CHARMM internal coordinates of N, CA and C (Angstrom, degrees):
IC EDIT
DIST 1 N 1 CA 1.4306
DIST 1 CA 1 C 1.5375
ANGL 1 N 1 CA 1 C 109.72
DIST 1 C 2 N 1.3340
ANGL 1 CA 1 C 2 N 115.84
DIHE 1 N 1 CA 1 C 2 N -42.39
DIST 2 N 2 CA 1.4465
ANGL 1 C 2 N 2 CA 119.20
DIHE 1 CA 1 C 2 N 2 CA -179.45
DIST 2 CA 2 C 1.5150
ANGL 2 N 2 CA 2 C 112.70
DIHE 1 C 2 N 2 CA 2 C -64.19
DIST 2 C 3 N 1.3380
ANGL 2 CA 2 C 3 N 115.41
DIHE 2 N 2 CA 2 C 3 N -35.19
DIST 3 N 3 CA 1.4605
ANGL 2 C 3 N 3 CA 120.06
DIHE 2 CA 2 C 3 N 3 CA -173.00
DIST 3 CA 3 C 1.5310
ANGL 3 N 3 CA 3 C 112.74
DIHE 2 C 3 N 3 CA 3 C -62.22
DIST 3 C 4 N 1.3070
ANGL 3 CA 3 C 4 N 117.95
DIHE 3 N 3 CA 3 C 4 N -27.73
DIST 4 N 4 CA 1.4559
ANGL 3 C 4 N 4 CA 119.74
DIHE 3 CA 3 C 4 N 4 CA -178.43
DIST 4 CA 4 C 1.5294
ANGL 4 N 4 CA 4 C 112.79
DIHE 3 C 4 N 4 CA 4 C -67.86
DIST 4 C 5 N 1.3059
ANGL 4 CA 4 C 5 N 117.90
DIHE 4 N 4 CA 4 C 5 N -16.20
DIST 5 N 5 CA 1.4765
ANGL 4 C 5 N 5 CA 121.15
DIHE 4 CA 4 C 5 N 5 CA 179.82
DIST 5 CA 5 C 1.5138
ANGL 5 N 5 CA 5 C 112.54
DIHE 4 C 5 N 5 CA 5 C -102.87
DIST 5 C 6 N 1.3193
ANGL 5 CA 5 C 6 N 117.78
DIHE 5 N 5 CA 5 C 6 N 4.53
DIST 6 N 6 CA 1.4621
ANGL 5 C 6 N 6 CA 122.13
DIHE 5 CA 5 C 6 N 6 CA -177.77
DIST 6 CA 6 C 1.5117
ANGL 6 N 6 CA 6 C 110.97
DIHE 5 C 6 N 6 CA 6 C -104.40
DIST 6 C 7 N 1.3301
ANGL 6 CA 6 C 7 N 115.15
DIHE 6 N 6 CA 6 C 7 N 165.09
DIST 7 N 7 CA 1.4447
ANGL 6 C 7 N 7 CA 120.00
DIHE 6 CA 6 C 7 N 7 CA 173.47
DIST 7 CA 7 C 1.5359
ANGL 7 N 7 CA 7 C 108.77
DIHE 6 C 7 N 7 CA 7 C -64.50
DIST 7 C 8 N 1.3091
ANGL 7 CA 7 C 8 N 117.88
DIHE 7 N 7 CA 7 C 8 N 164.28
DIST 8 N 8 CA 1.4602
ANGL 7 C 8 N 8 CA 120.15
DIHE 7 CA 7 C 8 N 8 CA -178.75
DIST 8 CA 8 C 1.5223
ANGL 8 N 8 CA 8 C 112.84
DIHE 7 C 8 N 8 CA 8 C -57.58
DIST 8 C 9 N 1.3355
ANGL 8 CA 8 C 9 N 115.25
DIHE 8 N 8 CA 8 C 9 N -43.68
DIST 9 N 9 CA 1.4666
ANGL 8 C 9 N 9 CA 118.93
DIHE 8 CA 8 C 9 N 9 CA -179.44
DIST 9 CA 9 C 1.5224
ANGL 9 N 9 CA 9 C 111.40
DIHE 8 C 9 N 9 CA 9 C -65.71
DIST 9 C 10 N 1.3188
ANGL 9 CA 9 C 10 N 116.85
DIHE 9 N 9 CA 9 C 10 N -43.14
DIST 10 N 10 CA 1.4520
ANGL 9 C 10 N 10 CA 120.56
DIHE 9 CA 9 C 10 N 10 CA 179.35
DIST 10 CA 10 C 1.5189
ANGL 10 N 10 CA 10 C 111.70
DIHE 9 C 10 N 10 CA 10 C -67.80
DIST 10 C 11 N 1.3307
ANGL 10 CA 10 C 11 N 116.56
DIHE 10 N 10 CA 10 C 11 N -37.64
DIST 11 N 11 CA 1.4561
ANGL 10 C 11 N 11 CA 121.11
DIHE 10 CA 10 C 11 N 11 CA 177.57
DIST 11 CA 11 C 1.5087
ANGL 11 N 11 CA 11 C 111.37
DIHE 10 C 11 N 11 CA 11 C -63.64
DIST 11 C 12 N 1.3127
ANGL 11 CA 11 C 12 N 116.35
DIHE 11 N 11 CA 11 C 12 N -45.90
DIST 12 N 12 CA 1.4581
ANGL 11 C 12 N 12 CA 119.64
DIHE 11 CA 11 C 12 N 12 CA 178.13
DIST 12 CA 12 C 1.5237
ANGL 12 N 12 CA 12 C 112.28
DIHE 11 C 12 N 12 CA 12 C -58.94
DIST 12 C 13 N 1.3393
ANGL 12 CA 12 C 13 N 116.19
DIHE 12 N 12 CA 12 C 13 N -44.06
DIST 13 N 13 CA 1.4619
ANGL 12 C 13 N 13 CA 121.41
DIHE 12 CA 12 C 13 N 13 CA 177.92
DIST 13 CA 13 C 1.5409
ANGL 13 N 13 CA 13 C 109.59
DIHE 12 C 13 N 13 CA 13 C -60.28
DIST 13 C 14 N 1.3133
ANGL 13 CA 13 C 14 N 117.51
DIHE 13 N 13 CA 13 C 14 N -45.53
DIST 14 N 14 CA 1.4579
ANGL 13 C 14 N 14 CA 122.16
DIHE 13 CA 13 C 14 N 14 CA -179.59
DIST 14 CA 14 C 1.5402
ANGL 14 N 14 CA 14 C 110.52
DIHE 13 C 14 N 14 CA 14 C -61.53
DIST 14 C 15 N 1.3161
ANGL 14 CA 14 C 15 N 116.58
DIHE 14 N 14 CA 14 C 15 N -45.56
DIST 15 N 15 CA 1.4703
ANGL 14 C 15 N 15 CA 120.68
DIHE 14 CA 14 C 15 N 15 CA -178.29
DIST 15 CA 15 C 1.5250
ANGL 15 N 15 CA 15 C 111.67
DIHE 14 C 15 N 15 CA 15 C -65.94
DIST 15 C 16 N 1.3250
ANGL 15 CA 15 C 16 N 115.82
DIHE 15 N 15 CA 15 C 16 N -38.87
DIST 16 N 16 CA 1.4624
ANGL 15 C 16 N 16 CA 118.68
DIHE 15 CA 15 C 16 N 16 CA 178.34
DIST 16 CA 16 C 1.5259
ANGL 16 N 16 CA 16 C 110.80
DIHE 15 C 16 N 16 CA 16 C -64.35
DIST 16 C 17 N 1.3031
ANGL 16 CA 16 C 17 N 117.90
DIHE 16 N 16 CA 16 C 17 N -32.65
DIST 17 N 17 CA 1.4458
ANGL 16 C 17 N 17 CA 121.53
DIHE 16 CA 16 C 17 N 17 CA 177.62
DIST 17 CA 17 C 1.5309
ANGL 17 N 17 CA 17 C 111.60
DIHE 16 C 17 N 17 CA 17 C -72.13
DIST 17 C 18 N 1.3059
ANGL 17 CA 17 C 18 N 118.00
DIHE 17 N 17 CA 17 C 18 N -27.85
DIST 18 N 18 CA 1.4603
ANGL 17 C 18 N 18 CA 122.29
DIHE 17 CA 17 C 18 N 18 CA -179.09
DIST 18 CA 18 C 1.5289
ANGL 18 N 18 CA 18 C 110.68
DIHE 17 C 18 N 18 CA 18 C -73.17
DIST 18 C 19 N 1.3138
ANGL 18 CA 18 C 19 N 117.50
DIHE 18 N 18 CA 18 C 19 N -33.66
DIST 19 N 19 CA 1.4552
ANGL 18 C 19 N 19 CA 122.43
DIHE 18 CA 18 C 19 N 19 CA -173.90
DIST 19 CA 19 C 1.5411
ANGL 19 N 19 CA 19 C 113.85
DIHE 18 C 19 N 19 CA 19 C -54.57
DIST 19 C 20 N 1.3307
ANGL 19 CA 19 C 20 N 119.26
DIHE 19 N 19 CA 19 C 20 N -48.92
DIST 20 N 20 CA 1.4613
ANGL 19 C 20 N 20 CA 118.04
DIHE 19 CA 19 C 20 N 20 CA 176.71
DIST 20 CA 20 C 1.5218
ANGL 20 N 20 CA 20 C 113.86
DIHE 19 C 20 N 20 CA 20 C -65.52
DIST 20 C 21 N 1.3023
ANGL 20 CA 20 C 21 N 116.98
DIHE 20 N 20 CA 20 C 21 N -29.77
DIST 21 N 21 CA 1.4565
ANGL 20 C 21 N 21 CA 119.70
DIHE 20 CA 20 C 21 N 21 CA 176.09
DIST 21 CA 21 C 1.5155
ANGL 21 N 21 CA 21 C 112.64
DIHE 20 C 21 N 21 CA 21 C -66.17
DIST 21 C 22 N 1.3312
ANGL 21 CA 21 C 22 N 114.49
DIHE 21 N 21 CA 21 C 22 N -36.96
DIST 22 N 22 CA 1.4599
ANGL 21 C 22 N 22 CA 118.98
DIHE 21 CA 21 C 22 N 22 CA 174.73
DIST 22 CA 22 C 1.5095
ANGL 22 N 22 CA 22 C 110.32
DIHE 21 C 22 N 22 CA 22 C -62.81
DIST 22 C 23 N 1.2978
ANGL 22 CA 22 C 23 N 116.82
DIHE 22 N 22 CA 22 C 23 N -41.33
DIST 23 N 23 CA 1.4962
ANGL 22 C 23 N 23 CA 121.58
DIHE 22 CA 22 C 23 N 23 CA 176.34
DIST 23 CA 23 C 1.5221
ANGL 23 N 23 CA 23 C 110.34
DIHE 22 C 23 N 23 CA 23 C -60.10
DIST 23 C 24 N 1.3298
ANGL 23 CA 23 C 24 N 117.64
DIHE 23 N 23 CA 23 C 24 N -40.47
DIST 24 N 24 CA 1.4644
ANGL 23 C 24 N 24 CA 121.36
DIHE 23 CA 23 C 24 N 24 CA 178.85
DIST 24 CA 24 C 1.5256
ANGL 24 N 24 CA 24 C 110.03
DIHE 23 C 24 N 24 CA 24 C -63.06
DIST 24 C 25 N 1.3216
ANGL 24 CA 24 C 25 N 117.25
DIHE 24 N 24 CA 24 C 25 N -41.77
DIST 25 N 25 CA 1.4636
ANGL 24 C 25 N 25 CA 120.88
DIHE 24 CA 24 C 25 N 25 CA 179.01
DIST 25 CA 25 C 1.5239
ANGL 25 N 25 CA 25 C 109.64
DIHE 24 C 25 N 25 CA 25 C -62.42
DIST 25 C 26 N 1.3218
ANGL 25 CA 25 C 26 N 116.34
DIHE 25 N 25 CA 25 C 26 N -42.85
DIST 26 N 26 CA 1.4854
ANGL 25 C 26 N 26 CA 119.30
DIHE 25 CA 25 C 26 N 26 CA 179.15
DIST 26 CA 26 C 1.5392
ANGL 26 N 26 CA 26 C 111.23
DIHE 25 C 26 N 26 CA 26 C -60.79
DIST 26 C 27 N 1.3135
ANGL 26 CA 26 C 27 N 115.96
DIHE 26 N 26 CA 26 C 27 N -40.33
DIST 27 N 27 CA 1.4716
ANGL 26 C 27 N 27 CA 119.80
DIHE 26 CA 26 C 27 N 27 CA 179.60
DIST 27 CA 27 C 1.5354
ANGL 27 N 27 CA 27 C 110.04
DIHE 26 C 27 N 27 CA 27 C -65.24
DIST 27 C 28 N 1.3279
ANGL 27 CA 27 C 28 N 116.82
DIHE 27 N 27 CA 27 C 28 N -43.65
DIST 28 N 28 CA 1.4678
ANGL 27 C 28 N 28 CA 120.15
DIHE 27 CA 27 C 28 N 28 CA 179.38
DIST 28 CA 28 C 1.5155
ANGL 28 N 28 CA 28 C 111.66
DIHE 27 C 28 N 28 CA 28 C -63.41
DIST 28 C 29 N 1.3254
ANGL 28 CA 28 C 29 N 117.48
DIHE 28 N 28 CA 28 C 29 N -39.99
DIST 29 N 29 CA 1.4601
ANGL 28 C 29 N 29 CA 121.53
DIHE 28 CA 28 C 29 N 29 CA 177.47
DIST 29 CA 29 C 1.5390
ANGL 29 N 29 CA 29 C 110.20
DIHE 28 C 29 N 29 CA 29 C -63.15
DIST 29 C 30 N 1.3369
ANGL 29 CA 29 C 30 N 114.94
DIHE 29 N 29 CA 29 C 30 N -45.86
DIST 30 N 30 CA 1.4667
ANGL 29 C 30 N 30 CA 119.83
DIHE 29 CA 29 C 30 N 30 CA 179.63
DIST 30 CA 30 C 1.5379
ANGL 30 N 30 CA 30 C 110.97
DIHE 29 C 30 N 30 CA 30 C -61.50
DIST 30 C 31 N 1.3246
ANGL 30 CA 30 C 31 N 116.91
DIHE 30 N 30 CA 30 C 31 N -42.81
DIST 31 N 31 CA 1.4518
ANGL 30 C 31 N 31 CA 121.87
DIHE 30 CA 30 C 31 N 31 CA 177.64
DIST 31 CA 31 C 1.5123
ANGL 31 N 31 CA 31 C 110.44
DIHE 30 C 31 N 31 CA 31 C -62.81
DIST 31 C 32 N 1.3042
ANGL 31 CA 31 C 32 N 117.23
DIHE 31 N 31 CA 31 C 32 N -43.25
DIST 32 N 32 CA 1.4808
ANGL 31 C 32 N 32 CA 121.15
DIHE 31 CA 31 C 32 N 32 CA 178.24
DIST 32 CA 32 C 1.5255
ANGL 32 N 32 CA 32 C 110.69
DIHE 31 C 32 N 32 CA 32 C -58.66
DIST 32 C 33 N 1.2909
ANGL 32 CA 32 C 33 N 116.74
DIHE 32 N 32 CA 32 C 33 N -40.58
DIST 33 N 33 CA 1.4656
ANGL 32 C 33 N 33 CA 119.99
DIHE 32 CA 32 C 33 N 33 CA 178.47
DIST 33 CA 33 C 1.5129
ANGL 33 N 33 CA 33 C 112.12
DIHE 32 C 33 N 33 CA 33 C -67.68
DIST 33 C 34 N 1.3240
ANGL 33 CA 33 C 34 N 116.59
DIHE 33 N 33 CA 33 C 34 N -42.52
DIST 34 N 34 CA 1.4738
ANGL 33 C 34 N 34 CA 119.33
DIHE 33 CA 33 C 34 N 34 CA 179.88
DIST 34 CA 34 C 1.5275
ANGL 34 N 34 CA 34 C 111.75
DIHE 33 C 34 N 34 CA 34 C -66.51
DIST 34 C 35 N 1.3182
ANGL 34 CA 34 C 35 N 116.36
DIHE 34 N 34 CA 34 C 35 N -31.57
DIST 35 N 35 CA 1.4706
ANGL 34 C 35 N 35 CA 119.01
DIHE 34 CA 34 C 35 N 35 CA 178.13
DIST 35 CA 35 C 1.5209
ANGL 35 N 35 CA 35 C 111.92
DIHE 34 C 35 N 35 CA 35 C -87.26
DIST 35 C 36 N 1.3530
ANGL 35 CA 35 C 36 N 115.39
DIHE 35 N 35 CA 35 C 36 N 3.29
DIST 36 N 36 CA 1.4591
ANGL 35 C 36 N 36 CA 123.25
DIHE 35 CA 35 C 36 N 36 CA 178.83
DIST 36 CA 36 C 1.5369
ANGL 36 N 36 CA 36 C 112.56
DIHE 35 C 36 N 36 CA 36 C 60.55
DIST 36 C 37 N 1.3109
ANGL 36 CA 36 C 37 N 114.44
DIHE 36 N 36 CA 36 C 37 N 35.61
DIST 37 N 37 CA 1.4470
ANGL 36 C 37 N 37 CA 120.04
DIHE 36 CA 36 C 37 N 37 CA 174.57
DIST 37 CA 37 C 1.5180
ANGL 37 N 37 CA 37 C 109.01
DIHE 36 C 37 N 37 CA 37 C -81.89
DIST 37 C 38 N 1.3237
ANGL 37 CA 37 C 38 N 115.47
DIHE 37 N 37 CA 37 C 38 N -33.98
DIST 38 N 38 CA 1.4504
ANGL 37 C 38 N 38 CA 119.93
DIHE 37 CA 37 C 38 N 38 CA 175.14
DIST 38 CA 38 C 1.5211
ANGL 38 N 38 CA 38 C 108.65
DIHE 37 C 38 N 38 CA 38 C -119.88
DIST 38 C 39 N 1.3234
ANGL 38 CA 38 C 39 N 117.99
DIHE 38 N 38 CA 38 C 39 N 148.89
DIST 39 N 39 CA 1.4639
ANGL 38 C 39 N 39 CA 121.00
DIHE 38 CA 38 C 39 N 39 CA 178.12
DIST 39 CA 39 C 1.5394
ANGL 39 N 39 CA 39 C 111.87
DIHE 38 C 39 N 39 CA 39 C -64.23
DIST 39 C 40 N 1.3011
ANGL 39 CA 39 C 40 N 115.82
DIHE 39 N 39 CA 39 C 40 N 154.09
DIST 40 N 40 CA 1.4515
ANGL 39 C 40 N 40 CA 121.19
DIHE 39 CA 39 C 40 N 40 CA -179.47
DIST 40 CA 40 C 1.5350
ANGL 40 N 40 CA 40 C 112.13
DIHE 39 C 40 N 40 CA 40 C -58.30
DIST 40 C 41 N 1.3160
ANGL 40 CA 40 C 41 N 116.34
DIHE 40 N 40 CA 40 C 41 N -41.69
DIST 41 N 41 CA 1.4658
ANGL 40 C 41 N 41 CA 119.64
DIHE 40 CA 40 C 41 N 41 CA 179.75
DIST 41 CA 41 C 1.5267
ANGL 41 N 41 CA 41 C 110.88
DIHE 40 C 41 N 41 CA 41 C -61.35
DIST 41 C 42 N 1.3123
ANGL 41 CA 41 C 42 N 117.14
DIHE 41 N 41 CA 41 C 42 N -42.48
DIST 42 N 42 CA 1.4631
ANGL 41 C 42 N 42 CA 121.22
DIHE 41 CA 41 C 42 N 42 CA 177.22
DIST 42 CA 42 C 1.5317
ANGL 42 N 42 CA 42 C 109.59
DIHE 41 C 42 N 42 CA 42 C -61.42
DIST 42 C 43 N 1.3275
ANGL 42 CA 42 C 43 N 115.76
DIHE 42 N 42 CA 42 C 43 N -43.91
DIST 43 N 43 CA 1.4700
ANGL 42 C 43 N 43 CA 119.62
DIHE 42 CA 42 C 43 N 43 CA 178.39
DIST 43 CA 43 C 1.5226
ANGL 43 N 43 CA 43 C 110.78
DIHE 42 C 43 N 43 CA 43 C -58.69
DIST 43 C 44 N 1.3003
ANGL 43 CA 43 C 44 N 117.78
DIHE 43 N 43 CA 43 C 44 N -47.52
DIST 44 N 44 CA 1.4644
ANGL 43 C 44 N 44 CA 122.25
DIHE 43 CA 43 C 44 N 44 CA -178.15
DIST 44 CA 44 C 1.5289
ANGL 44 N 44 CA 44 C 110.72
DIHE 43 C 44 N 44 CA 44 C -62.36
DIST 44 C 45 N 1.3234
ANGL 44 CA 44 C 45 N 115.51
DIHE 44 N 44 CA 44 C 45 N -42.84
DIST 45 N 45 CA 1.4846
ANGL 44 C 45 N 45 CA 118.88
DIHE 44 CA 44 C 45 N 45 CA 178.15
DIST 45 CA 45 C 1.5317
ANGL 45 N 45 CA 45 C 111.04
DIHE 44 C 45 N 45 CA 45 C -63.14
DIST 45 C 46 N 1.3257
ANGL 45 CA 45 C 46 N 116.56
DIHE 45 N 45 CA 45 C 46 N -45.37
DIST 46 N 46 CA 1.4657
ANGL 45 C 46 N 46 CA 121.14
DIHE 45 CA 45 C 46 N 46 CA -179.94
DIST 46 CA 46 C 1.5194
ANGL 46 N 46 CA 46 C 111.03
DIHE 45 C 46 N 46 CA 46 C -64.03
DIST 46 C 47 N 1.3079
ANGL 46 CA 46 C 47 N 116.31
DIHE 46 N 46 CA 46 C 47 N -43.19
DIST 47 N 47 CA 1.4611
ANGL 46 C 47 N 47 CA 121.21
DIHE 46 CA 46 C 47 N 47 CA -179.22
DIST 47 CA 47 C 1.5344
ANGL 47 N 47 CA 47 C 109.84
DIHE 46 C 47 N 47 CA 47 C -59.80
DIST 47 C 48 N 1.3317
ANGL 47 CA 47 C 48 N 115.87
DIHE 47 N 47 CA 47 C 48 N -44.31
DIST 48 N 48 CA 1.4687
ANGL 47 C 48 N 48 CA 120.00
DIHE 47 CA 47 C 48 N 48 CA 178.61
DIST 48 CA 48 C 1.5204
ANGL 48 N 48 CA 48 C 111.07
DIHE 47 C 48 N 48 CA 48 C -60.95
DIST 48 C 49 N 1.3041
ANGL 48 CA 48 C 49 N 117.01
DIHE 48 N 48 CA 48 C 49 N -45.37
DIST 49 N 49 CA 1.4641
ANGL 48 C 49 N 49 CA 121.56
DIHE 48 CA 48 C 49 N 49 CA 179.83
DIST 49 CA 49 C 1.5199
ANGL 49 N 49 CA 49 C 111.50
DIHE 48 C 49 N 49 CA 49 C -63.99
DIST 49 C 50 N 1.3446
ANGL 49 CA 49 C 50 N 116.28
DIHE 49 N 49 CA 49 C 50 N -43.60
DIST 50 N 50 CA 1.4597
ANGL 49 C 50 N 50 CA 119.52
DIHE 49 CA 49 C 50 N 50 CA 179.85
DIST 50 CA 50 C 1.5187
ANGL 50 N 50 CA 50 C 112.47
DIHE 49 C 50 N 50 CA 50 C -66.73
DIST 50 C 51 N 1.3197
ANGL 50 CA 50 C 51 N 117.27
DIHE 50 N 50 CA 50 C 51 N -34.04
DIST 51 N 51 CA 1.4620
ANGL 50 C 51 N 51 CA 120.27
DIHE 50 CA 50 C 51 N 51 CA 174.80
DIST 51 CA 51 C 1.5408
ANGL 51 N 51 CA 51 C 110.04
DIHE 50 C 51 N 51 CA 51 C -62.02
DIST 51 C 52 N 1.3224
ANGL 51 CA 51 C 52 N 115.95
DIHE 51 N 51 CA 51 C 52 N -42.87
DIST 52 N 52 CA 1.4567
ANGL 51 C 52 N 52 CA 119.44
DIHE 51 CA 51 C 52 N 52 CA 179.09
DIST 52 CA 52 C 1.5288
ANGL 52 N 52 CA 52 C 110.53
DIHE 51 C 52 N 52 CA 52 C -64.40
DIST 52 C 53 N 1.3062
ANGL 52 CA 52 C 53 N 118.16
DIHE 52 N 52 CA 52 C 53 N -41.42
DIST 53 N 53 CA 1.4610
ANGL 52 C 53 N 53 CA 121.62
DIHE 52 CA 52 C 53 N 53 CA 177.68
DIST 53 CA 53 C 1.5202
ANGL 53 N 53 CA 53 C 108.81
DIHE 52 C 53 N 53 CA 53 C -61.58
DIST 53 C 54 N 1.3162
ANGL 53 CA 53 C 54 N 118.40
DIHE 53 N 53 CA 53 C 54 N -40.38
DIST 54 N 54 CA 1.4684
ANGL 53 C 54 N 54 CA 122.23
DIHE 53 CA 53 C 54 N 54 CA 179.08
DIST 54 CA 54 C 1.5307
ANGL 54 N 54 CA 54 C 111.46
DIHE 53 C 54 N 54 CA 54 C -63.92
DIST 54 C 55 N 1.3341
ANGL 54 CA 54 C 55 N 116.64
DIHE 54 N 54 CA 54 C 55 N -41.10
DIST 55 N 55 CA 1.4497
ANGL 54 C 55 N 55 CA 119.08
DIHE 54 CA 54 C 55 N 55 CA 176.81
DIST 55 CA 55 C 1.5298
ANGL 55 N 55 CA 55 C 111.73
DIHE 54 C 55 N 55 CA 55 C -64.38
DIST 55 C 56 N 1.3168
ANGL 55 CA 55 C 56 N 116.18
DIHE 55 N 55 CA 55 C 56 N -41.77
DIST 56 N 56 CA 1.4586
ANGL 55 C 56 N 56 CA 120.74
DIHE 55 CA 55 C 56 N 56 CA 178.58
DIST 56 CA 56 C 1.5328
ANGL 56 N 56 CA 56 C 111.17
DIHE 55 C 56 N 56 CA 56 C -65.18
DIST 56 C 57 N 1.3169
ANGL 56 CA 56 C 57 N 116.54
DIHE 56 N 56 CA 56 C 57 N -42.50
DIST 57 N 57 CA 1.4494
ANGL 56 C 57 N 57 CA 120.34
DIHE 56 CA 56 C 57 N 57 CA 178.44
DIST 57 CA 57 C 1.5277
ANGL 57 N 57 CA 57 C 110.99
DIHE 56 C 57 N 57 CA 57 C -63.57
DIST 57 C 58 N 1.3149
ANGL 57 CA 57 C 58 N 116.97
DIHE 57 N 57 CA 57 C 58 N -44.19
DIST 58 N 58 CA 1.4733
ANGL 57 C 58 N 58 CA 120.28
DIHE 57 CA 57 C 58 N 58 CA 177.94
DIST 58 CA 58 C 1.5218
ANGL 58 N 58 CA 58 C 111.96
DIHE 57 C 58 N 58 CA 58 C -61.06
DIST 58 C 59 N 1.3229
ANGL 58 CA 58 C 59 N 116.22
DIHE 58 N 58 CA 58 C 59 N -41.80
DIST 59 N 59 CA 1.4598
ANGL 58 C 59 N 59 CA 120.64
DIHE 58 CA 58 C 59 N 59 CA 178.33
DIST 59 CA 59 C 1.5145
ANGL 59 N 59 CA 59 C 112.19
DIHE 58 C 59 N 59 CA 59 C -64.04
DIST 59 C 60 N 1.3246
ANGL 59 CA 59 C 60 N 115.21
DIHE 59 N 59 CA 59 C 60 N -39.97
DIST 60 N 60 CA 1.4570
ANGL 59 C 60 N 60 CA 119.91
DIHE 59 CA 59 C 60 N 60 CA -179.58
DIST 60 CA 60 C 1.5470
ANGL 60 N 60 CA 60 C 109.53
DIHE 59 C 60 N 60 CA 60 C -66.27
DIST 60 C 61 N 1.3237
ANGL 60 CA 60 C 61 N 116.59
DIHE 60 N 60 CA 60 C 61 N -43.74
DIST 61 N 61 CA 1.4659
ANGL 60 C 61 N 61 CA 120.74
DIHE 60 CA 60 C 61 N 61 CA 178.53
DIST 61 CA 61 C 1.5239
ANGL 61 N 61 CA 61 C 110.03
DIHE 60 C 61 N 61 CA 61 C -60.36
DIST 61 C 62 N 1.3387
ANGL 61 CA 61 C 62 N 118.28
DIHE 61 N 61 CA 61 C 62 N -45.03
DIST 62 N 62 CA 1.4557
ANGL 61 C 62 N 62 CA 121.07
DIHE 61 CA 61 C 62 N 62 CA -179.41
DIST 62 CA 62 C 1.5208
ANGL 62 N 62 CA 62 C 112.63
DIHE 61 C 62 N 62 CA 62 C -65.17
DIST 62 C 63 N 1.3359
ANGL 62 CA 62 C 63 N 115.50
DIHE 62 N 62 CA 62 C 63 N -31.09
DIST 63 N 63 CA 1.4588
ANGL 62 C 63 N 63 CA 118.32
DIHE 62 CA 62 C 63 N 63 CA -177.39
DIST 63 CA 63 C 1.5249
ANGL 63 N 63 CA 63 C 114.26
DIHE 62 C 63 N 63 CA 63 C -76.10
DIST 63 C 64 N 1.3164
ANGL 63 CA 63 C 64 N 115.94
DIHE 63 N 63 CA 63 C 64 N -15.70
DIST 64 N 64 CA 1.4633
ANGL 63 C 64 N 64 CA 119.99
DIHE 63 CA 63 C 64 N 64 CA -176.88
DIST 64 CA 64 C 1.5511
ANGL 64 N 64 CA 64 C 108.28
DIHE 63 C 64 N 64 CA 64 C -91.58
END
COOR INIT
IC SEED 1 N 1 CA 1 C
IC BUILD
């Protein structure tokens, strides 16, 4: 959300910093599922959504 108000260079830098954080969230979700903190269906739904966010983020980074 912040990136849309920044210059192209600043937006690209911001988005590149977000990418590893998204990976961290994916790892935490996967760990939560393995430890049975969240149900498998919830994990699958979240994983699908996070994959889509990753594709969108990658596309946005490439477009800048």
